[in-house]
C-alpha positions as CSV (number, residue, x, y, z in Angstrom):
1,M,6.5,-28.2,-167.0
2,T,4.9,-28.0,-170.4
3,R,4.6,-24.8,-172.4
4,T,0.8,-25.1,-172.2
5,N,0.8,-25.3,-168.4
6,S,3.3,-22.4,-168.2
7,N,1.2,-20.2,-170.5
8,R,-2.0,-21.1,-168.5
9,R,-0.3,-20.1,-165.2
10,A,1.0,-16.8,-166.7
11,L,-2.5,-16.0,-167.9
12,L,-4.0,-16.7,-164.5
13,C,-1.4,-14.5,-162.7
14,A,-2.1,-11.7,-165.2
15,A,-5.8,-12.0,-164.7
16,A,-5.4,-11.9,-160.9
17,S,-3.2,-8.8,-161.1
18,A,-5.7,-7.1,-163.4
19,A,-8.5,-7.9,-161.0
20,A,-6.6,-6.5,-158.0
21,L,-5.8,-3.3,-160.0
22,V,-9.4,-2.8,-160.9
23,A,-10.4,-3.3,-157.2
24,L,-7.9,-0.8,-156.0
25,T,-8.3,1.9,-158.8
26,P,-11.6,3.5,-157.6
27,A,-10.4,4.1,-154.1
28,H,-7.2,5.6,-155.4
29,A,-8.7,7.5,-158.3
30,Q,-11.7,9.1,-156.4
31,A,-10.8,12.6,-155.4
32,P,-11.8,13.7,-151.9
33,Y,-15.0,15.7,-151.4
34,P,-15.4,18.4,-152.5
35,N,-13.4,18.6,-155.7
36,K,-15.7,21.0,-157.6
37,P,-18.1,23.9,-157.0
38,I,-21.2,23.2,-154.8
39,R,-24.5,24.6,-155.9
40,M,-26.7,25.9,-153.1
41,V,-30.3,26.3,-154.3
42,V,-32.4,29.0,-152.7
43,P,-36.1,28.2,-153.6
44,F,-37.0,31.9,-153.2
45,A,-36.3,35.1,-155.1
46,A,-33.0,37.0,-154.8
47,G,-32.9,39.8,-152.3
48,G,-35.0,38.3,-149.6
49,A,-33.9,37.2,-146.1
50,T,-33.4,33.6,-147.1
51,D,-31.2,34.6,-150.1
52,V,-29.2,37.0,-148.0
53,L,-28.5,34.3,-145.4
54,A,-27.6,31.8,-148.1
55,R,-25.0,34.1,-149.5
56,V,-23.5,34.8,-146.0
57,I,-23.3,31.1,-145.2
58,G,-22.2,30.1,-148.7
59,Q,-19.2,32.5,-148.5
60,K,-18.0,31.0,-145.2
61,M,-18.5,27.5,-146.5
62,S,-16.5,28.3,-149.6
63,A,-13.5,29.3,-147.4
64,G,-13.8,26.2,-145.3
65,M,-14.3,23.7,-148.1
66,G,-11.9,25.1,-150.6
67,Q,-14.5,25.2,-153.4
68,P,-16.9,27.9,-154.5
69,V,-20.5,27.7,-153.2
70,V,-22.7,29.1,-156.0
71,I,-26.1,30.4,-155.1
72,D,-28.8,29.4,-157.5
73,N,-32.2,31.1,-157.0
74,K,-35.1,29.0,-158.1
75,P,-38.2,30.8,-156.8
76,G,-41.8,29.8,-157.3
77,A,-44.8,27.9,-155.7
78,A,-43.8,28.6,-152.1
79,G,-40.4,27.0,-152.4
80,I,-41.6,23.9,-154.2
81,I,-39.8,24.4,-157.5
82,G,-36.4,24.8,-156.1
83,T,-36.8,22.2,-153.4
84,D,-38.0,19.6,-155.9
85,A,-35.0,20.3,-158.1
86,V,-32.7,19.4,-155.3
87,A,-34.7,16.3,-154.3
88,K,-34.2,15.0,-157.8
89,S,-30.5,15.8,-158.0
90,A,-27.6,13.4,-157.7
91,P,-26.9,12.5,-154.1
92,D,-23.3,13.5,-154.3
93,G,-23.1,16.6,-152.0
94,Y,-22.8,19.0,-154.9
95,T,-26.4,20.2,-154.9
96,I,-27.9,21.4,-151.6
97,V,-30.9,23.5,-150.6
98,L,-31.3,26.3,-148.1
99,G,-35.0,26.3,-147.5
100,L,-37.6,27.3,-145.0
101,S,-40.0,25.3,-142.8
102,N,-42.7,25.7,-145.4
103,S,-40.7,24.1,-148.2
104,L,-39.2,21.4,-146.0
105,M,-42.3,20.6,-143.9
106,T,-45.6,22.4,-144.0
107,N,-46.2,22.3,-147.8
108,E,-46.8,18.6,-147.3
109,F,-50.1,19.5,-145.4
110,L,-51.1,22.4,-147.6
111,Y,-50.7,21.1,-151.1
112,E,-52.8,18.3,-152.5
113,K,-50.1,17.2,-154.9
114,L,-46.5,17.8,-153.8
115,P,-43.8,16.5,-156.3
116,Y,-41.4,15.5,-153.5
117,D,-41.7,14.0,-150.0
118,T,-39.2,15.5,-147.6
119,A,-38.9,12.3,-145.5
120,R,-38.4,10.1,-148.6
121,D,-36.5,12.4,-151.0
122,L,-34.3,14.6,-148.8
123,T,-31.8,14.2,-146.0
124,L,-32.0,16.9,-143.3
125,V,-28.6,18.3,-142.6
126,Y,-28.7,21.4,-140.4
127,Q,-31.1,23.9,-138.9
128,I,-29.4,27.3,-139.2
129,A,-31.8,29.5,-137.4
130,A,-35.3,29.8,-135.9
131,A,-37.5,32.5,-137.4
132,P,-39.8,33.9,-134.7
133,L,-42.3,36.6,-135.6
134,V,-43.6,39.5,-133.7
135,L,-47.3,40.0,-133.2
136,V,-48.1,43.7,-133.9
137,V,-51.2,45.8,-133.8
138,H,-52.4,49.2,-135.2
139,P,-52.2,51.9,-132.5
140,S,-56.0,52.2,-132.5
141,V,-56.1,48.8,-130.8
142,P,-55.9,49.5,-127.0
143,A,-54.2,46.2,-126.1
144,K,-50.6,46.2,-125.0
145,T,-50.2,42.6,-124.0
146,G,-51.3,39.2,-125.3
147,P,-54.0,38.7,-122.7
148,E,-55.4,42.2,-123.3
149,L,-55.4,41.5,-127.1
150,L,-57.4,38.3,-126.5
151,K,-60.0,40.2,-124.5
152,Y,-60.1,42.9,-127.2
153,V,-60.9,40.5,-130.0
154,V,-63.6,38.8,-128.0
155,A,-65.2,42.1,-127.1
156,N,-65.1,43.1,-130.8
157,K,-66.3,39.8,-132.3
158,G,-66.4,39.9,-136.1
159,K,-64.8,43.4,-136.3
160,V,-61.0,42.5,-136.2
161,A,-59.0,41.7,-139.3
162,Y,-55.6,40.1,-139.3
163,G,-53.1,39.9,-142.2
164,S,-50.7,37.3,-143.5
165,Y,-48.3,37.1,-146.4
166,G,-49.8,33.9,-147.7
167,I,-52.4,31.2,-147.1
168,G,-50.9,28.5,-144.8
169,A,-48.0,30.8,-143.7
170,Y,-47.5,31.1,-139.9
171,P,-49.2,34.5,-139.6
172,H,-52.3,32.9,-141.1
173,L,-52.2,29.8,-138.9
174,A,-51.5,31.7,-135.7
175,G,-54.3,34.2,-136.5
176,A,-56.7,31.5,-137.3
177,H,-55.9,29.7,-134.0
178,M,-56.5,32.9,-132.1
179,S,-59.8,33.5,-133.9
180,L,-61.0,29.9,-133.3
181,S,-59.9,29.6,-129.7
182,T,-61.5,32.9,-128.7
183,Q,-64.6,32.4,-131.1
184,S,-64.0,36.0,-132.2
185,D,-64.7,35.5,-135.9
186,M,-61.7,37.5,-137.0
187,S,-61.3,38.1,-140.8
188,H,-58.1,36.9,-142.5
189,V,-56.6,39.0,-145.3
190,A,-53.9,37.3,-147.3
191,Y,-51.3,39.6,-149.1
192,K,-48.8,38.8,-151.8
193,G,-45.8,39.6,-149.5
194,E,-45.0,41.1,-146.2
195,A,-44.5,44.7,-147.4
196,P,-48.1,45.3,-148.6
197,M,-49.4,43.6,-145.4
198,M,-47.4,46.0,-143.3
199,Q,-48.5,49.0,-145.3
200,D,-52.2,48.1,-144.7
201,L,-51.5,47.5,-141.0
202,I,-49.9,51.0,-140.7
203,G,-52.8,52.4,-142.6
204,G,-55.4,50.8,-140.3
205,Q,-57.0,48.6,-143.0
206,I,-56.2,45.6,-140.8
207,Q,-55.8,45.6,-137.0
208,M,-53.1,43.0,-136.3
209,A,-50.5,40.8,-138.0
210,Y,-47.5,38.6,-137.3
211,A,-44.4,40.1,-139.0
212,S,-40.6,39.6,-139.2
213,A,-38.5,41.8,-136.9
214,L,-36.6,43.0,-140.0
215,V,-39.8,44.5,-141.4
216,A,-41.6,45.5,-138.2
217,K,-38.9,47.0,-136.1
218,P,-38.5,50.4,-137.8
219,H,-42.3,50.9,-137.6
220,I,-42.4,49.7,-133.9
221,D,-39.6,52.2,-133.1
222,S,-41.4,55.0,-134.9
223,G,-44.7,54.3,-133.1
224,K,-46.6,53.5,-136.3
225,I,-47.4,50.0,-134.9
226,R,-47.2,48.4,-131.4
227,A,-45.5,45.2,-130.5
228,I,-47.6,42.8,-128.4
229,G,-45.2,39.8,-128.1
230,V,-43.0,37.4,-130.1
231,S,-43.6,33.7,-131.0
232,G,-41.4,30.9,-129.9
233,E,-39.7,30.1,-126.6
234,R,-37.1,32.9,-126.5
235,R,-37.1,36.7,-126.8
236,M,-35.6,38.1,-130.0
237,S,-32.1,39.6,-129.5
238,T,-33.2,42.5,-131.8
239,L,-36.3,43.1,-129.7
240,P,-35.1,42.3,-126.2
241,N,-37.8,44.3,-124.4
242,V,-40.7,42.5,-126.2
243,P,-41.7,39.4,-124.2
244,T,-42.7,36.1,-125.8
245,L,-46.4,35.4,-125.9
246,A,-45.7,32.3,-123.8
247,E,-44.2,34.5,-121.1
248,Q,-47.5,36.4,-121.1
249,G,-49.5,33.2,-120.5
250,L,-50.4,32.4,-124.1
251,K,-49.0,28.9,-123.9
252,D,-50.9,27.2,-126.8
253,E,-48.6,25.4,-129.2
254,A,-49.6,27.9,-132.0
255,Y,-47.8,30.7,-130.1
256,R,-44.7,28.6,-129.2
257,V,-43.6,27.2,-132.6
258,T,-41.5,29.2,-135.1
259,G,-40.5,28.8,-138.6
260,W,-36.9,28.1,-139.4
261,L,-34.2,28.1,-142.1
262,A,-32.2,24.9,-142.8
263,I,-30.0,22.9,-145.1
264,A,-31.0,19.7,-146.8
265,V,-29.5,17.4,-149.5
266,P,-30.9,14.7,-151.8
267,A,-31.7,11.4,-150.0
268,K,-29.0,8.7,-150.1
269,T,-26.2,11.3,-149.9
270,P,-23.3,9.5,-148.2
271,K,-23.2,10.1,-144.4
272,P,-19.6,11.4,-144.5
273,I,-20.6,14.1,-147.0
274,V,-23.7,15.0,-145.0
275,D,-21.6,15.3,-141.9
276,R,-19.0,17.4,-143.7
277,I,-21.6,19.9,-144.9
278,A,-23.2,20.1,-141.5
279,E,-19.8,20.8,-139.9
280,E,-19.0,23.6,-142.4
281,V,-22.4,25.2,-141.7
282,R,-21.9,24.9,-138.0
283,K,-18.5,26.6,-138.2
284,A,-20.0,29.3,-140.4
285,T,-22.8,30.1,-137.9
286,Q,-20.3,30.2,-135.0
287,Q,-18.5,33.2,-136.5
288,P,-19.3,36.5,-134.8
289,D,-20.0,38.4,-137.9
290,V,-22.4,35.7,-139.1
291,R,-24.2,35.6,-135.8
292,E,-24.6,39.4,-135.8
293,R,-26.0,39.3,-139.3
294,I,-28.5,36.6,-138.4
295,A,-29.6,38.4,-135.3
296,A,-30.1,41.7,-137.3
297,M,-32.5,39.8,-139.6
298,G,-34.6,38.9,-136.5
299,F,-33.5,35.2,-136.6
300,E,-32.1,33.2,-133.7
301,V,-29.0,31.0,-134.4
302,K,-29.7,27.3,-133.5
303,E,-27.3,24.6,-132.4
304,S,-27.9,21.7,-134.7
305,S,-26.6,18.6,-136.4
306,P,-28.2,16.0,-138.8
307,E,-29.4,14.0,-135.8
308,L,-30.8,17.0,-133.9
309,F,-32.5,18.4,-137.0
310,A,-34.2,15.1,-137.7
311,T,-35.4,14.8,-134.1
312,A,-36.8,18.4,-134.1
313,W,-38.5,17.9,-137.5
314,K,-40.3,14.8,-136.3
315,A,-41.4,16.5,-133.1
316,E,-42.7,19.6,-134.9
317,R,-44.4,17.9,-137.8
318,P,-47.7,16.9,-136.0
319,V,-48.0,20.4,-134.5
320,W,-47.9,22.1,-137.9
321,E,-50.3,19.5,-139.3
322,R,-52.8,20.3,-136.5
323,L,-52.5,24.0,-137.1
324,I,-53.0,23.7,-140.8
325,K,-56.0,21.4,-140.5
326,Q,-57.5,23.7,-137.9
327,S,-57.1,26.7,-140.3
328,G,-58.8,24.9,-143.2
329,A,-56.0,26.1,-145.5
330,K,-55.6,24.0,-148.7
331,L,-53.7,24.8,-151.9
332,E,-53.6,23.0,-155.3
């Protein structure tokens, strides 16, 4: 064998060894997920129910994943700012969002220009809890049940005002549906938050509203307002004696849907990472202290998964679209 052939063979062997090493290196060098802190974006202000839930879930996830879950509040524009930040983040599992049904669904039908598209830019991971509301009235309203309230608003056409904590929020949509379906010409009063809405209801400036159990329950217990019924398909554990509106015969879809709180990640996040996040959230919501905390806030824990969440999202989407179009709500 000549020296030239020998050198050529040696070079070919070296090149093959180098190629094999390069091919193997990424698999061996890549650390398992997660290997650094995870940022959970909350697209609402600190101190609210969504923020409280995020901190409870995040603490449990930190223990399960062996890495800190850092809460990052990015409020503004009905959840759009924070949700958009996550949609535009790297799809590596280190940036997730805990949002509401408005930021992950209904904003699409409310805003003329939304900077993200949930179906295109995000992967749905886990629905943590349903957020039913309780329909409450001022004590001056003689109705005690859903059917009685419908008769009352018809008999007082143009005289009843209902409140909401924002245009396009569920209290607005459900109130608009009641007004249109009964042709009672109710007036909608939009407030900048649930607290001022509740104060005006207690004061008699408005006659009815949909409110969270967290805010309404103390005033129901004190007799300052009266509970008529709750939205959704199940009674609230924190208000077990208040029947659903559907139980009372109000079976329109407007009274049966609820908002929800859920986790999503940027689109194209690898499926194993999506499943790992979903499993950690599932384990967190199964813990008794977490379930008690969620119930105390007036929410109902959901059994979920990426697949179940995607199916529910697709089923609910046309319902919310109809309700928003019916209300005439539109935001820039």
